[in-house]
Residue, then its C-alpha position, 0 to 999 in steps of 0.5 A: x883571338x877566339x872569344x869564349x862565350x858560355x851560354x846560359x843553361x836555359x830553355x831552348x827554342x827550335x830552329x832548322x838544325x836543332x834547338x837553340x838556347x832560349x834568348x830570353x834567359x828564362x829559367x827552364x820550366x819542368x816537363x809536364x806529366x804527359x811529356x815526362x810519361x811519354x819520354x819514359x815510354x821509350x824504354x818499353x818501346x826499346x824492348x817492344x819485340x821481345x815483350x810482344x813475342x813473349x806475352x804469356x810466355x808463348x805468344x811466339x808459338x802462334x806466330x812461327x811454326x814449331x820447326x823454326x825454333x827449339x824449345x830446349x837448349x841445343x848444342x850445334x855439332x861442330x866440325x873438325x874446324x871448330x864451326x857448325x854447318x850453318x845449314x843445321x843452325x836455325x836462324x830465327x833467334x838471330x833474325x829476331x835478335x837483330x830485329x829487336x835491336x832495329x826496332x829499339x833503334x827505331x823508337x829511340x831515334x823517334x824519341x830523340x827527334x821529338x825531344x830534339x824538336x821540343x815536341x816532348x817539352x822544353x829540352x836542356x843541353x848537357x853542355x850549353x855549347x850548341x853543335x848545329x847539325x841536320x838530323x838527316x846528316x846525324x842519322x846517316x852518320x850513325x847508321x853508316x859507321x862500320x865500327x857500329x852496326x856493321x861490326x856488331x851485326x857481323x859478330x852476332x851473325x858469325x857467332x850464331x850461325x857457326x854454333x859458337x854461342x852456349x846451348x842455352x842461347x838457342x832455346x826459346x823456352x821460358x820467356x824473358x828472365x829479367x835476372x839474366x838480363x840484369x846480370x848481362x847488363x852489369x857484367x857487360x858494363x863491368x868488363x867494358x869499364x875495365x877495357x875502357x880503363x885499360x885503353x886509357x892507362x896501359x900506354x899512349x900507343x894503345x890509347x892513340x890506336x884504339x880509343x882516341x878517335x872516339x875522344x875527339x868529341x868533347x861535346x858529343x851528340x847522340x849520333x857519335x856513340x859508335x863513331x870511333x875505331x874498329x879496335x875500340x869496338x872489338x875491345x870494349x864491346x865484342x870482347x865483353x860480349x863473348x865473356x858475358x855469354x859464357x858467364x850468364x846462361x840466358x835464353x834467346x829472349x833474355x839475350x835479345x832483351x839485353x842486346x836491345x837495351x844495351x845497344x840503345x842505352x849506349x847511344x842514349x848516354x851520348x845524347x846532347x840533351x838531359x833525359x827526363x829519367x836522369x835524376x832517377x837513374x843518378x839516384x840508382x847509380x845508373x849512367x846518365x848522359x851528363x856522367x858520360x859527358x864528364x868523361x868526354x870532357x875530362x878523359x880521366x873520370x867516369x869510365x863506366x857507361x851504363x852504371x857508375x858503381x865501378x867508378x865509385x869503387x875505383x875512385x874515378x867517379x866525378x859527379x857533374x854537379x859536385x862542389x865548385x871548389x873541387x870542380x874540374x873542367x866543365x863544372x863551373x859553379x852555378x846557382x843551386x836552382x839551376x843545377x838540376x836543369x843543366x847538370x854539366x856546365x860548359x864554361x870558357x876554358x883555356x889550357x897549355x898543352x905540352x907539344x913535345x915528349x917529356x921524359x919525366x912528369x911536367x911540373x908547373x909552379x904557377x900559370x896566369x892568364x891575362x885578357x890584355x897584351x900588357x899582362x895586367x888584367x888577370x883572368x880568374x877561374x877554376x884550375x883544370x888539368x889532364x890529371x895529377x900525380x897520384x903519389x906526389x905530395x906538395x904544400x899549399x900557401x898555408x903550408x899544409x901537405x896536399x895533393x899536387x893538383x892544378x889548383x896549386x898552380x893558380x893560387x899565386x903562391x910560390x917560394x923562391x927558396x923552395x920552388x918545388x913545394x907548391x906546384x902541379x905535377x902531371x899524371x904521367x910520371x913514368x914510362x919512356x917518355x913519361x908524357x907523350x906529346x899532348x898528354x899533359x895539360x893545365x888550364x883555367x876555366x871561366x864562366x864569364x865571357x873572356x879572352x886570353x891575350x897573354x900567359x905567364x908560365x913558371x915551370x920547374x927550374x929542372x929541365x927534366x920537369x919542364x916543357x920546352x914547347x907548349x900550345x895554348x888551346x881554347x874550347x870551340x863551344x860549337x863543335x866541342x873540340x879544342x882549338x890551337x890559338x898559338x904555339x910556343x917554342x924555346x921556353x926557358x923555364x924558371x931561370x934564377x935572377x940576380x935578386x934571387x927570384x926566377x924568370x917567367x916565360x911570358x907568352x903573348x897571344x897573337x890577336x885575331x885578324x880584325x878590321x880596326x887593327x889590321x885594316x885600319x877600319x877600311x877593309x874586311x880582314x882574312x887569314x890567321x893571326x900573324x898573317x892577316x890580309x885585308x879585302x879593302x873597301x871601295x876607295x881604299x888600298x894598301x896591305x892594311x888599307x892605309x891609303x887611297x885606291x887609284x881614283x880616290x883622294x885625301x886619305x883617310x876620307x878617300x873620296x872619289x877623285x873627280x874628273x878635272x878640267x885643270x891639269x899641269x906638269x911640273x919639272x921637279x928639281x929643274x931651274x930652266x925647263x924647255x918644253x916643245x910639245x905636250x899631249x894628253x891622252x885618256x887611255x893607257x895606250x896613249x891613243x885617245x888624245x884630249x883635244x886641246x887647241x880649240x877647247x882650252x886655256x893655257x897656264x904657267x907658273x908666271x901667269x903667262x900662256x903656255x900655248x907653245x907647248x900645246x900647239x902641235x908645232x915642234x919648232x915652238x918651245x915654252x920656257x919656264x924658270x924655277x926662280x919664279x916659283x921656288x916651291x914647285x919648280x917650273x910648271x905649265x898647265x891647261x884648262x879644259x872645257x870639260x873634265x877629263x881623266x888623263x891616263x897618259x902624257x906625251x912630252x917632248x922636252x929640251x935636252x941636257x940641262x934644259x930637260x927635267x929629269x923628273x916630271x910630276x902630273x897634277x890636277x886641281x881639286x876644288x874651286x877656282x876664283x881668280x882675278x885675271x892677271x895674265x902676263x901674256x906676250x903678243x902671241x898669247x894676246x892674239x890667242x886670248x882674243x880668239x877664245x872660243x871655249x866659252x870659259x870666263x877668262x876672269x876665273x882662270x887661275x894665276x897662283x901668284x896673283x894677289x887677288x887669288x881667292x881659290x878654294x882647293x889645292x893641286x893634287x899630285x897624281x904621280x911622278x916619272x923619274x929618270x926621264x933621260x933614260x927614256x926615248x924622246x918624246x917620252x910616253x908617261x903612263x899612269x901605270x906601274x913602270x918603276x922597279x920592274x923585275x930586272x935580272x938576267x934570265x927572269x921573265x915577268x908579267x908586270x908590264x901589262x899596265x898594272x895599277x896600284x895594289x895589283x900584283x904580278x909575277x916574276x919567274x925564271x925563263x926556260x932552262x933556269x930554276x928559281x922561285x916564282x915571286x910576286x911583285x906589288x904595285x904601290x901607290x907611287x906606281x913603283x913595284x916592290x918585290x924580290x927578284x928570283x935568283x935563277x940558276x941554270x939547269x943541268x942537261x941530263x939527256x942527249x949526252x953523246x957517249x958510247x964506250x970506246x967509240x965517242x969521247x965526250x968527257x966534257x959534256x957531263x953536268x953541263x948547264x943551260x947555255x954551256x957547250x962541249x965537244x964530242x970526239x971519236x975514240x982512239x983508232x977511229x976517225x970522224x968529224x968532232x961536233x960541238x954541243x950546247x945545253x938547251x933549255x929543254x934539258x937536252x944537249x943539242x948539236x950547235x949547228x943543226x940543233x939536233x939532240x944527242x942520244x941518251x941510249x946507245x946499242x952495242x956495235x960501232x955505230x950509235x943507235x939513235x933513240x927518238x927525241x922530242x920533235x927533233x932528230x938526234x945527232x952524234x959523230x959518226x965514227x968508223x975504222x979504216x975501210x975499203x973503198x965505199x961510196x966514193x971513199x978511199x981505203x985510208x981516208x977517214x970515214x967522215x960522215x957526221x950524222x945519219 
C-alpha cells in the first residue's frame, strides 16, 4: 500500500539533486531585497539582445553593414510555387531572432539554476512533492525535445527564408514597439488558449493524440515545458504564430522581443518553484507557475498560459489559493499566513477511475475511503473529480438544488427512495462513448498522512450510468503522477435488497508487501501486492520465512544447529527391527565415512550396546524391540568423540517384517548428564573394558534411566519413507528425494542433491511439448510442484510423398513415436519403407534413420533435399524396364534408396 505524505510548505535546503523541504518545519522567510531585485532582472536579461541592438534605436547600424538589412518593409518576390528564392532574402533578422531566444534561454536557465540552488534566497515549491533530478539531465531533456526548439526553429527558418512573413517583419526601422509586443503576446495566448481548450474538449481521440503526452506531468518541472508531442506544438504554438503574424504589423525588433519573451515565459510557468514576481503577476492577471500547475493537476481549469483573462471570461479560472470549501485537487486548506508561501498545496490524493468506456455519464451516489481493511475508520477530506455535468442539477442533504459536483458523493447522504437525487455526475455526458476509459474519475484529497485499505462505492442502480470496472489510484508525490493501487472488475452497482436499501460495492485494497505480514518478520519482502515473495534472513526459510533453514533449529528462534556427537536412527512404526550394519558419512555422496570403531560408544533404546550394527561385520545383527520404547519405536545410536555433521547414512537392515519401512535420523541438542545404567551382554562388556575414546562412560545417555538428569532433546533431522522400494543397503542422503517429477516423457534437474527451499525445473523431453514447471524442496526433504503434461509433437518434415509415385497417406499428422509405411503407386514397384516420427520433427526411415524429403521435383525419381546431418531416404519406384545392371525386364525395380 502506498503511503501518502504531504510535505509541509516550508523552506528548502539544497542537496545534490535539488532543494529539499526544510527539515525543521520553519515558516519560510521572505526574500531579501537584493535577491528579489536580482531575480526580477531575468526579464530584461531575456530581452538583452534586442534591447542592446536598439539602444538609441540605431545601435545596430554601428554593428552590421547596411547591406545586411533593410530599413523599410520588404516583400520578397515569390515564385510560381509560392516561395521566395532564399538567396534573395537577407538572413540577418532571422539569425538575430534565433540568437535573441538563445540569449534569453541562457539567462533564464542561469536564473533557474541559481533559484534551484537557493543562491537567490530560500525557495518554495509550487507543490511540496519533490521531483529529484540532476540539473544536467533536465537541461539535456529540455534542449533535446524535437517538438520544442527543433520544430520552432524549423518554422522560423522556413517562414523567413521562403518569404512567407509579412513585409513589415523584414524591416529594421523603428526599434522595439512595445504596443506591438503586447498585442502579439495577448493574441498569441488567446489563440493558444482556444486551441488548448479545443484539444481537451473536441474529442477523446484528439486529446489523446495531441495534448495528453504533455499531461503525464501532474507535478511539472521547468524542463517539461516543451515535452509533449509534435501535433501539440503545431496546434498550440505554430498555428497561433502564423495567425498573429498576419494580425500585428510588427517590425523585426518587436517580433524578436515577442519571440524571446514568449518562449521563456512559457518555460517559466512550468517551473516547480514559486517566482518572486508571482504575486505581482497574479494581481495583473498574468499567468504564474501556480496557475499552470492547477491545470496540470486538474486538467479542466486554467487553459491560458501567459494571461488568465481568457479563463476568467470562460469561467474556467481556478485560483490555487481559493476557499478550501470549494477546493479541488491540490488545494487543501492552509493557514492564511502560509498561503502566499506555497500557493498550490499538494495533498494526499486517492481516486477511483473508470477502466472501461461508459455509454452515458458516470453517476456515483456515495464513495467512502477507509484506512483499515475492516472498513471502519473512514478517511475524511475534500472531494475531487475529473469534472461535473454542466447542465445537471441535484439535491444536497438539505434538499437544496445544487450542481452535481463530487462533494455530493462524500456527504454521507443518500435517499433509498430517490437514489438519483444526491450524486456526482461526470463531465462526460454525450458522445459514443460518453466517457472514454480513464476519462471520468472521483476521489478524495487529504492533508494528513494516510493510506487506503478499503473503499465503499454506491453507484447508480441503472447499468447505463455505472462503471463495471474501476481502478484505485494514488498520487506519487515524488514523480507527480498517478499510480494504480488496485483494479476491480464485475462491479454490481446499487442492487436493491429485501429491506429496501441498496448494496454497496466493497473494494478491499491489497496490502503492500511487508516483512511483518508476508515474511513473519524474518525476511525482506519483494514483489507486488498479491504476489509477494520473501528473501529470508539467515537461518530462516520457506515461502513466508516460516520455518528454519537447513542447519538451523527451533523456529521461531532458528539458531544455528550445532554439530552433534550423539546421533541415532529410529525405526518408525516398527515392532522388531533387525539392523546388520550402519555407516555414517559427512558428505552427500556417501564417500567420507565417519570413523566409528575406535572413537565411539553405542546406544540403544534399552540401554544395551548397539555395537553389532557398527562393527563392519555383515554376519552380526542388532535387534531392537519397540515394546521397550513405545514412544519412538526401536532405535540405536552412537556417541562420537567429536561433533560431526552427518549428511548421509548407509543402512543394511533385515528383510520383510524385520526391516523398517520408514527410518528417522535424529541428533541430540543439549547437555547429557546420565548415571550409567547399561544392560550390556558379554560382548558389550568387553567393548567397554577396551574403551579408548576418553569419554566418561558415566555421562553417556540412557533415556529410561531413573537417574536421567539430561537437559535437551532429540531433534529429528529427517525421515526416509518407502525403504522397501530402495536397494539394499539403502543410501539415505540429506537431500530432497521424495516427490520427484515422475511422468513419462518428463525430464528434470531435481536429482542434483537439492536442499530445502531450493528450486528445480521439470520439462518435456525432445519431441514433446508442455509447460516448464518449477518444483520446490520443502523442509521435510520432499518436492512440491506440478508435473508438466507432455504432448507429442507433430512431424511436419520429411514426409515421403510424391504425387502418383509414392503413397504415404498414413504419414500425415504423425506425432513423436508413431510410425507409418510408404508404398509405391499403382503401376510402380519398389520396396515399402517404414517411417517413424522422430523427436526433431522429421519422419525418418526406421532401419537407417534417414529422413524422408519434404520437397520433390518433377519426374519418376524423388529429388532428395538436404536434411540436417542425415541423408534422406524414400522408396525408389520404377516402371518395368529392360535389363539393366543385372535386373531383368519383368522384374520389379527394387532399389530402395540413393
